[in-house]
C-alpha positions as CSV (number, residue, x, y, z in Angstrom):
1,M,73.0,-8.2,-17.9
2,L,72.9,-5.2,-15.7
3,C,69.7,-2.9,-15.5
4,A,69.2,0.5,-13.9
5,P,66.6,0.9,-11.3
6,A,63.3,2.8,-11.6
7,P,63.8,6.5,-10.5
8,S,61.4,5.8,-7.3
9,L,64.1,3.2,-6.2
10,R,67.4,4.9,-6.8
11,A,67.9,5.8,-3.2
12,L,67.6,2.0,-2.4
13,V,69.0,0.1,-5.3
14,R,72.2,0.8,-7.4
15,Y,71.4,-1.6,-10.1
16,Y,70.2,-5.1,-10.9
17,H,72.3,-8.0,-12.2
18,V,70.7,-10.9,-14.2
19,E,72.9,-13.9,-14.9
20,S,71.7,-16.5,-17.3
21,G,73.5,-19.8,-17.4
22,T,77.1,-18.9,-17.5
23,P,78.9,-21.7,-15.6
24,G,82.5,-21.8,-14.4
25,Q,85.1,-20.2,-12.1
26,V,84.4,-16.5,-11.2
27,M,85.9,-14.1,-8.7
28,I,83.2,-12.3,-6.9
29,P,84.7,-8.8,-6.0
30,A,84.9,-7.3,-2.5
31,S,82.0,-4.8,-2.2
32,P,80.6,-2.6,0.4
33,Y,77.2,-2.9,-1.2
34,P,74.8,-5.6,0.3
35,M,72.7,-7.6,-2.2
36,L,69.3,-9.4,-2.5
37,T,69.7,-12.4,-4.8
38,F,67.3,-14.9,-5.9
39,M,69.0,-18.1,-7.4
40,L,66.7,-19.4,-9.9
41,S,68.5,-22.5,-10.9
42,G,72.0,-24.1,-10.6
43,G,73.9,-22.6,-7.6
44,S,77.2,-21.1,-6.5
45,V,79.8,-23.0,-4.7
46,V,82.2,-21.2,-2.6
47,H,85.2,-22.7,-0.8
48,G,85.6,-20.8,2.6
49,P,88.2,-21.0,5.4
50,G,89.0,-24.4,6.9
51,A,88.0,-26.2,3.8
52,V,84.5,-25.4,4.3
53,T,82.4,-25.7,1.1
54,T,79.1,-23.9,0.7
55,L,76.5,-24.3,-2.0
56,Y,74.3,-21.1,-2.3
57,T,70.8,-21.8,-3.8
58,G,67.4,-20.0,-3.3
59,P,66.7,-16.5,-2.1
60,L,69.7,-14.8,-0.2
61,L,70.6,-11.6,1.6
62,S,74.3,-10.8,1.5
63,G,76.1,-8.1,3.5
64,P,79.2,-6.1,2.6
65,Q,82.0,-8.3,1.3
66,S,85.3,-7.2,2.8
67,T,87.6,-9.5,0.4
68,A,87.0,-11.0,-2.8
69,I,85.9,-14.7,-2.9
70,A,86.4,-17.5,-5.5
71,A,83.3,-19.2,-6.6
72,H,82.2,-21.9,-9.0
73,W,78.9,-21.4,-10.9
74,L,77.3,-24.7,-11.6
75,P,75.9,-25.4,-15.1
76,G,72.5,-23.7,-15.8
77,T,73.1,-21.2,-13.0
78,R,70.5,-18.3,-13.2
79,F,69.9,-15.6,-10.6
80,V,68.6,-12.1,-10.2
81,S,70.4,-9.7,-7.8
82,A,69.6,-6.3,-6.6
83,I,72.7,-4.3,-5.6
84,C,71.7,-2.0,-2.8
85,A,72.6,1.1,-1.0
86,P,74.0,0.3,2.4
87,A,72.2,2.9,4.5
88,S,68.8,1.9,3.3
89,F,69.4,-2.0,3.2
90,G,69.1,-2.7,7.0
91,T,65.9,-0.7,7.6
92,L,64.3,-2.0,4.2
93,F,64.8,-5.7,5.1
94,G,64.8,-5.4,8.9
95,V,68.3,-6.8,9.4
96,D,71.6,-5.7,11.0
97,L,74.2,-5.4,8.3
98,A,76.9,-6.0,10.8
99,E,75.6,-9.4,11.3
100,L,75.7,-10.0,7.6
101,R,79.1,-8.9,6.9
102,D,81.0,-11.3,4.7
103,R,78.0,-13.6,4.7
104,S,75.1,-14.6,2.4
105,V,72.2,-16.3,4.2
106,P,68.8,-17.6,3.2
107,I,66.4,-14.9,3.3
108,D,63.9,-17.0,5.5
109,M,66.7,-17.4,8.1
110,V,66.9,-13.8,9.0
111,A,63.9,-12.2,7.6
112,P,60.9,-14.7,7.4
113,H,58.5,-11.8,7.5
114,L,59.4,-10.8,3.8
115,H,57.5,-13.9,2.4
116,S,60.0,-14.4,-0.2
117,A,58.3,-17.4,-1.7
118,T,55.9,-15.1,-3.6
119,L,58.6,-13.2,-5.5
120,A,60.5,-16.5,-6.2
121,H,57.2,-17.9,-7.8
122,M,57.0,-14.9,-10.0
123,L,60.7,-14.9,-11.0
124,H,60.6,-18.6,-11.9
125,G,57.7,-17.6,-14.4
126,A,59.5,-14.6,-15.8
127,V,60.1,-15.1,-19.6
128,S,63.0,-12.8,-20.0
129,P,65.7,-11.0,-17.9
130,R,64.0,-7.8,-18.2
131,A,60.6,-9.5,-16.9
132,A,62.5,-10.9,-14.0
133,V,63.9,-7.4,-13.1
134,A,60.4,-6.0,-13.3
135,C,59.1,-8.7,-11.0
136,M,61.9,-7.9,-8.5
137,E,61.5,-4.1,-8.8
138,G,57.6,-4.4,-8.1
139,W,58.2,-6.5,-4.9
140,L,60.9,-4.1,-3.8
141,L,58.7,-1.0,-4.4
142,N,55.9,-2.7,-2.4
143,L,58.3,-3.4,0.4
144,A,59.7,0.2,0.4
145,R,56.1,1.4,0.8
146,Q,55.5,-0.8,3.9
147,R,58.7,0.3,5.3
148,E,58.5,4.1,4.5
149,M,58.4,5.1,8.2
150,R,61.3,2.8,9.3
151,L,63.4,4.2,6.2
152,L,62.7,7.8,7.4
153,G,64.1,6.9,10.7
154,G,67.2,5.1,9.6
155,F,70.8,6.3,10.1
156,A,72.7,7.6,7.0
157,L,76.0,9.2,7.0
158,P,76.2,12.4,4.9
159,G,78.3,11.6,2.0
160,A,80.2,14.8,2.0
161,M,81.3,14.1,5.6
162,L,82.8,10.5,5.0
163,F,86.5,11.6,5.5
164,A,85.8,14.3,8.1
165,P,87.2,13.6,11.7
166,A,84.8,11.1,13.7
167,S,84.4,13.8,16.4
168,E,83.2,16.4,13.7
169,I,80.8,13.9,12.2
170,A,79.5,12.9,15.7
171,R,78.9,16.7,16.5
172,Q,77.0,17.3,13.2
173,V,74.7,14.4,13.6
174,G,74.2,15.0,17.3
175,L,75.9,11.7,18.6
176,S,78.8,10.9,20.8
177,V,81.7,9.2,19.0
178,R,80.8,5.9,20.3
179,Q,77.2,6.2,19.5
180,L,78.4,7.2,15.9
181,E,80.6,4.1,15.5
182,R,77.8,1.9,16.8
183,K,75.1,3.3,14.5
184,H,77.4,3.3,11.5
185,R,78.4,-0.4,12.0
186,T,74.7,-1.3,12.2
187,A,73.8,0.6,9.2
188,Y,76.7,-0.2,6.9
189,G,78.1,-3.4,8.4
190,L,81.5,-1.8,8.5
191,T,83.4,0.6,10.9
192,L,83.8,4.2,9.8
193,G,87.5,3.5,9.1
194,E,86.6,0.5,6.9
195,N,84.0,2.5,5.1
196,R,86.6,5.1,4.3
197,R,89.0,2.4,3.0
198,M,86.2,0.8,0.9
199,A,85.2,4.3,-0.6
200,R,88.8,4.7,-1.9
201,Y,88.8,1.2,-3.2
202,V,85.3,1.7,-4.9
203,T,86.4,5.1,-6.3
204,A,89.6,3.6,-7.8
205,L,87.9,0.5,-9.0
206,G,85.4,2.6,-10.9
207,M,88.0,4.5,-12.6
208,L,89.9,1.5,-13.8
209,I,86.7,-0.2,-15.1
210,R,86.1,3.1,-17.2
211,Q,89.6,2.9,-18.6
212,P,90.4,-0.7,-19.5
213,G,93.5,-1.2,-21.8
214,Q,95.1,2.0,-20.6
215,R,98.4,2.1,-19.2
216,G,100.3,4.4,-17.2
217,I,97.2,5.8,-15.2
218,L,97.6,4.1,-12.0
219,T,99.6,7.0,-10.2
220,G,96.7,9.4,-11.3
221,V,94.0,7.0,-10.3
222,A,95.5,6.7,-6.8
223,N,95.7,10.3,-6.4
224,L,92.1,11.0,-7.4
225,A,90.8,8.2,-5.2
226,G,92.4,9.6,-2.1
227,Y,95.4,7.2,-1.6
228,H,98.6,8.3,-0.3
229,D,100.5,7.0,-3.3
230,Q,100.3,4.3,-5.9
231,A,101.8,1.8,-3.5
232,H,99.2,2.4,-1.0
233,M,96.5,1.5,-3.6
234,I,98.3,-1.6,-4.7
235,H,98.5,-2.9,-1.2
236,D,94.7,-2.1,-0.5
237,F,93.7,-3.8,-3.8
238,R,95.8,-6.9,-3.1
239,Q,94.1,-7.2,0.4
240,I,90.6,-6.3,-0.7
241,L,90.4,-7.6,-4.1
242,G,93.1,-10.3,-4.2
243,I,94.9,-8.8,-7.3
244,A,96.9,-5.8,-8.1
245,P,95.0,-2.9,-9.9
246,G,97.1,-3.2,-13.0
247,A,95.5,-6.5,-13.7
248,L,92.2,-4.7,-14.4
249,L,93.7,-2.8,-17.3
250,S,94.0,-5.8,-19.5
251,D,91.3,-6.0,-22.4
252,T,90.9,-9.7,-22.3
253,G,90.7,-12.5,-19.8
254,S,93.1,-15.4,-19.6
255,G,92.4,-19.1,-20.0
256,E,89.1,-20.9,-21.0
257,V,87.2,-19.0,-18.3
258,D,87.7,-15.4,-17.3
259,V,87.5,-15.3,-13.5
260,L,87.4,-11.5,-13.8
261,R,84.4,-11.5,-15.9
262,L,82.3,-9.6,-13.0
263,L,84.6,-6.8,-13.4
264,R,84.3,-6.4,-17.3
265,Y,81.3,-4.4,-18.5
266,D,80.1,-3.0,-21.8
267,A,79.8,0.7,-22.3
268,G,76.1,0.8,-21.2
269,E,76.8,-1.1,-17.9
270,T,80.0,0.8,-16.8
271,S,78.0,3.8,-15.6
272,L,75.9,1.6,-13.4
273,V,78.9,-0.1,-11.5
274,A,81.4,2.7,-11.6
275,A,79.5,5.0,-9.3
276,P,81.1,7.7,-7.1
277,A,82.0,6.8,-3.5
278,D,79.2,8.8,-2.0
279,M,76.9,5.9,-3.1
280,L,78.3,4.3,-0.1
281,T,76.1,6.5,2.0
Protein backbone atom coordinates (compact mmCIF):
# COMPACT_ATOMS: atom_id res chain seq x y z
CA MET A 1 0.00 0.00 0.00
CA LEU A 2 1.25 3.50 -0.87
CA CYS A 3 0.24 6.67 0.98
CA ALA A 4 0.81 10.34 0.23
CA PRO A 5 2.57 12.46 2.88
CA ALA A 6 0.95 15.24 4.83
CA PRO A 7 1.26 18.67 3.13
CA SER A 8 3.80 19.78 5.74
CA LEU A 9 6.15 16.94 4.72
CA ARG A 10 5.85 17.06 0.92
CA ALA A 11 9.23 18.76 0.58
CA LEU A 12 10.81 15.84 2.42
CA VAL A 13 8.75 12.73 1.61
CA ARG A 14 7.47 11.59 -1.79
CA TYR A 15 5.30 8.78 -0.44
CA TYR A 16 5.11 5.95 2.10
CA HIS A 17 5.19 2.26 1.23
CA VAL A 18 3.64 -0.24 3.64
CA GLU A 19 4.28 -3.93 2.92
CA SER A 20 2.32 -6.58 4.79
CA GLY A 21 3.44 -10.18 4.52
CA THR A 22 4.02 -10.64 0.77
CA PRO A 23 6.94 -13.09 0.52
CA GLY A 24 8.93 -14.28 -2.49
CA GLN A 25 11.27 -12.98 -5.15
CA VAL A 26 11.09 -9.29 -5.98
CA MET A 27 13.11 -6.86 -8.07
CA ILE A 28 13.83 -3.66 -6.17
CA PRO A 29 14.06 -0.99 -8.88
CA ALA A 30 16.97 1.38 -9.25
CA SER A 31 16.03 4.75 -7.80
CA PRO A 32 17.63 8.11 -7.05
CA TYR A 33 15.39 8.45 -4.00
CA PRO A 34 16.81 7.56 -0.56
CA MET A 35 14.62 5.74 1.94
CA LEU A 36 13.94 5.33 5.62
CA THR A 37 12.68 1.78 6.29
CA PHE A 38 11.53 0.03 9.44
CA MET A 39 11.41 -3.75 9.00
CA LEU A 40 8.78 -4.92 11.48
CA SER A 41 9.02 -8.66 10.87
CA GLY A 42 10.58 -11.11 8.45
CA GLY A 43 13.39 -9.65 6.36
CA SER A 44 14.81 -9.02 2.91
CA VAL A 45 17.60 -11.29 1.64
CA VAL A 46 19.83 -9.72 -1.02
CA HIS A 47 22.50 -11.57 -2.95
CA GLY A 48 25.29 -9.10 -3.71
CA PRO A 49 28.59 -9.20 -5.62
CA GLY A 50 30.99 -12.01 -4.81
CA ALA A 51 28.24 -14.31 -3.53
CA VAL A 52 27.76 -12.08 -0.47
CA THR A 53 24.31 -12.57 1.05
CA THR A 54 22.83 -9.93 3.34
CA LEU A 55 19.71 -10.19 5.48
CA TYR A 56 18.15 -6.79 6.10
CA THR A 57 16.10 -6.42 9.27
CA GLY A 58 15.32 -3.60 11.69
CA PRO A 59 15.45 0.16 10.95
CA LEU A 60 17.47 1.07 7.84
CA LEU A 61 18.64 4.10 5.91
CA SER A 62 19.14 3.51 2.17
CA GLY A 63 20.87 5.78 -0.30
CA PRO A 64 20.21 6.15 -4.03
CA GLN A 65 20.28 2.80 -5.84
CA SER A 66 22.08 3.02 -9.19
CA THR A 67 20.98 -0.43 -10.41
CA ALA A 68 18.08 -2.76 -9.66
CA ILE A 69 18.70 -5.52 -7.14
CA ALA A 70 17.08 -8.94 -6.77
CA ALA A 71 15.79 -9.73 -3.29
CA HIS A 72 13.84 -12.44 -1.54
CA TRP A 73 11.33 -11.38 1.09
CA LEU A 74 10.93 -13.92 3.85
CA PRO A 75 7.48 -15.17 4.93
CA GLY A 76 5.78 -12.66 7.19
CA THR A 77 7.86 -9.73 5.94
CA ARG A 78 6.31 -6.43 7.01
CA PHE A 79 7.86 -2.99 6.71
CA VAL A 80 7.11 0.72 6.47
CA SER A 81 9.23 2.93 4.22
CA ALA A 82 9.37 6.66 3.59
CA ILE A 83 10.67 7.37 0.09
CA CYS A 84 12.34 10.75 0.42
CA ALA A 85 13.49 13.76 -1.59
CA PRO A 86 17.29 13.56 -2.01
CA ALA A 87 18.10 17.21 -1.34
CA SER A 88 16.52 17.09 2.12
CA PHE A 89 17.54 13.59 3.19
CA GLY A 90 21.14 14.20 4.21
CA THR A 91 20.42 17.27 6.30
CA LEU A 92 17.32 15.70 7.86
CA PHE A 93 19.12 12.56 9.04
CA GLY A 94 22.63 13.99 9.37
CA VAL A 95 24.23 11.65 6.80
CA ASP A 96 26.28 12.01 3.61
CA LEU A 97 24.27 10.47 0.76
CA ALA A 98 27.46 9.77 -1.18
CA GLU A 99 28.45 7.32 1.56
CA LEU A 100 25.04 5.61 1.38
CA ARG A 101 25.01 5.15 -2.40
CA ASP A 102 23.93 1.59 -3.27
CA ARG A 103 23.81 0.71 0.43
CA SER A 104 21.25 0.03 3.13
CA VAL A 105 22.63 0.36 6.64
CA PRO A 106 21.17 0.13 10.15
CA ILE A 107 20.11 3.55 11.36
CA ASP A 108 21.98 3.15 14.63
CA MET A 109 25.22 2.57 12.70
CA VAL A 110 25.19 5.93 10.90
CA ALA A 111 22.76 8.03 12.92
CA PRO A 112 22.52 6.80 16.53
CA HIS A 113 21.35 10.27 17.57
CA LEU A 114 17.95 9.60 15.96
CA HIS A 115 16.88 7.23 18.77
CA SER A 116 14.99 5.04 16.29
CA ALA A 117 13.94 2.55 18.99
CA THR A 118 11.13 4.91 20.02
CA LEU A 119 9.59 4.84 16.54
CA ALA A 120 10.18 1.09 16.21
CA HIS A 121 8.20 0.51 19.41
CA MET A 122 5.29 2.62 18.14
CA LEU A 123 5.28 0.91 14.73
CA HIS A 124 5.16 -2.54 16.27
CA GLY A 125 2.06 -1.46 18.16
CA ALA A 126 0.30 0.00 15.10
CA VAL A 127 -2.96 -1.85 14.38
CA SER A 128 -3.21 -0.98 10.66
CA PRO A 129 -1.03 0.21 7.75
CA ARG A 130 -2.43 3.73 8.04
CA ALA A 131 -1.72 3.76 11.76
CA ALA A 132 1.88 2.77 11.00
CA VAL A 133 2.19 5.62 8.48
CA ALA A 134 0.76 8.05 11.04
CA CYS A 135 3.41 6.95 13.57
CA MET A 136 6.24 7.42 11.07
CA GLU A 137 4.85 10.75 9.91
CA GLY A 138 4.65 12.13 13.43
CA TRP A 139 8.22 11.06 14.10
CA LEU A 140 9.45 12.66 10.86
CA LEU A 141 7.58 15.90 11.56
CA ASN A 142 9.23 16.13 14.97
CA LEU A 143 12.64 15.43 13.44
CA ALA A 144 12.06 18.06 10.74
CA ARG A 145 11.22 20.67 13.37
CA GLN A 146 14.44 19.84 15.23
CA ARG A 147 16.46 20.10 12.00
CA GLU A 148 14.79 23.24 10.64
CA MET A 149 17.90 25.43 10.68
CA ARG A 150 20.06 22.72 9.12
CA LEU A 151 17.48 22.12 6.39
CA LEU A 152 17.44 25.82 5.57
CA GLY A 153 21.20 25.70 5.03
CA GLY A 154 21.29 22.57 2.88
CA PHE A 155 22.31 22.46 -0.78
CA ALA A 156 19.51 22.00 -3.31
CA LEU A 157 19.92 22.21 -7.06
CA PRO A 158 17.19 24.32 -8.73
CA GLY A 159 15.09 21.76 -10.63
CA ALA A 160 14.84 23.88 -13.77
CA MET A 161 18.65 23.96 -14.03
CA LEU A 162 19.35 20.22 -13.87
CA PHE A 163 20.29 20.00 -17.55
CA ALA A 164 22.04 23.36 -17.80
CA PRO A 165 25.84 23.39 -18.32
CA ALA A 166 27.71 22.82 -15.06
CA SER A 167 29.50 26.15 -15.44
CA GLU A 168 26.16 27.99 -15.69
CA ILE A 169 24.71 26.19 -12.66
CA ALA A 170 27.87 26.97 -10.66
CA ARG A 171 27.63 30.65 -11.60
CA GLN A 172 23.94 30.82 -10.61
CA VAL A 173 24.53 29.27 -7.17
CA GLY A 174 27.77 31.12 -6.50
CA LEU A 175 30.16 28.16 -6.55
CA SER A 176 33.06 26.92 -8.62
CA VAL A 177 32.35 23.88 -10.81
CA ARG A 178 34.44 21.73 -8.46
CA GLN A 179 32.55 23.00 -5.40
CA LEU A 180 29.26 22.40 -7.20
CA GLU A 181 30.14 18.79 -7.99
CA ARG A 182 31.29 18.15 -4.43
CA LYS A 183 28.18 19.65 -2.82
CA HIS A 184 25.94 17.90 -5.35
CA ARG A 185 27.48 14.50 -4.63
CA THR A 186 27.13 15.00 -0.87
CA ALA A 187 23.50 16.14 -1.14
CA TYR A 188 22.30 13.64 -3.75
CA GLY A 189 24.74 10.74 -3.56
CA LEU A 190 25.26 11.05 -7.33
CA THR A 191 27.39 13.14 -9.63
CA LEU A 192 25.63 15.80 -11.67
CA GLY A 193 25.90 13.62 -14.78
CA GLU A 194 24.46 10.61 -12.96
CA ASN A 195 21.60 12.72 -11.62
CA ARG A 196 20.73 13.80 -15.16
CA ARG A 197 20.78 10.18 -16.31
CA MET A 198 18.52 9.15 -13.43
CA ALA A 199 16.17 12.05 -14.21
CA ARG A 200 15.65 10.74 -17.75
CA TYR A 201 15.14 7.22 -16.40
CA VAL A 202 12.67 8.34 -13.71
CA THR A 203 10.70 10.43 -16.22
CA ALA A 204 10.48 7.56 -18.72
CA LEU A 205 9.66 5.04 -15.98
CA GLY A 206 6.82 7.24 -14.76
CA MET A 207 5.32 7.49 -18.25
CA LEU A 208 5.55 3.71 -18.73
CA ILE A 209 3.94 3.05 -15.35
CA ARG A 210 1.06 5.36 -16.28
CA GLN A 211 0.45 3.53 -19.57
CA PRO A 212 0.64 -0.24 -18.89
CA GLY A 213 -0.43 -2.49 -21.73
CA GLN A 214 0.00 0.16 -24.43
CA ARG A 215 2.21 -0.74 -27.35
CA GLY A 216 4.04 1.48 -29.79
CA ILE A 217 4.77 4.26 -27.30
CA LEU A 218 8.49 3.73 -26.65
CA THR A 219 9.73 6.22 -29.25
CA GLY A 220 7.46 8.95 -27.90
CA VAL A 221 8.43 8.18 -24.30
CA ALA A 222 12.12 8.33 -25.20
CA ASN A 223 11.71 11.73 -26.85
CA LEU A 224 9.67 13.22 -24.02
CA ALA A 225 12.09 11.93 -21.38
CA GLY A 226 15.08 13.57 -23.08
CA TYR A 227 16.80 10.54 -24.62
CA HIS A 228 18.59 10.84 -27.96
CA ASP A 229 16.41 8.04 -29.33
CA GLN A 230 14.67 4.81 -28.34
CA ALA A 231 17.92 2.82 -28.49
CA HIS A 232 19.47 5.22 -25.96
CA MET A 233 16.55 4.65 -23.57
CA ILE A 234 16.67 0.87 -23.97
CA HIS A 235 20.43 0.89 -23.27
CA ASP A 236 19.97 2.94 -20.09
CA PHE A 237 17.05 0.85 -18.82
CA ARG A 238 19.00 -2.37 -19.28
CA GLN A 239 21.93 -0.92 -17.33
CA ILE A 240 19.88 0.79 -14.61
CA LEU A 241 16.81 -1.42 -14.25
CA GLY A 242 18.14 -4.68 -15.66
CA ILE A 243 15.29 -5.03 -18.17
CA ALA A 244 14.21 -3.37 -21.40
CA PRO A 245 11.45 -0.73 -21.03
CA GLY A 246 9.08 -2.80 -23.19
CA ALA A 247 8.85 -5.36 -20.38
CA LEU A 248 6.96 -2.80 -18.30
CA LEU A 249 4.16 -2.57 -20.85
CA SER A 250 2.83 -6.03 -20.01
CA ASP A 251 -0.35 -6.04 -17.92
CA THR A 252 0.49 -9.16 -15.96
CA GLY A 253 3.47 -10.75 -14.29
CA SER A 254 4.87 -14.11 -15.27
CA GLY A 255 5.18 -17.22 -13.14
CA GLU A 256 3.99 -17.85 -9.62
CA VAL A 257 5.60 -14.67 -8.26
CA ASP A 258 5.66 -11.40 -10.17
CA VAL A 259 9.18 -10.08 -9.57
CA LEU A 260 8.13 -6.78 -11.15
CA ARG A 261 5.36 -6.20 -8.62
CA LEU A 262 7.08 -3.12 -7.21
CA LEU A 263 6.59 -1.49 -10.61
CA ARG A 264 2.86 -2.25 -10.84
CA TYR A 265 0.43 0.11 -9.13
CA ASP A 266 -3.27 0.79 -9.01
CA ALA A 267 -4.72 4.04 -10.27
CA GLY A 268 -4.55 5.77 -6.90
CA GLU A 269 -0.87 4.90 -6.39
CA THR A 270 0.45 5.76 -9.85
CA SER A 271 0.42 9.51 -9.27
CA LEU A 272 2.63 9.05 -6.21
CA VAL A 273 5.39 7.05 -7.91
CA ALA A 274 5.22 8.56 -11.41
CA ALA A 275 6.39 12.00 -10.27
CA PRO A 276 8.16 14.42 -12.62
CA ALA A 277 11.95 14.45 -12.68
CA ASP A 278 12.16 17.75 -10.81
CA MET A 279 11.40 15.71 -7.68
CA LEU A 280 15.05 14.73 -7.89
CA THR A 281 15.91 18.13 -6.55
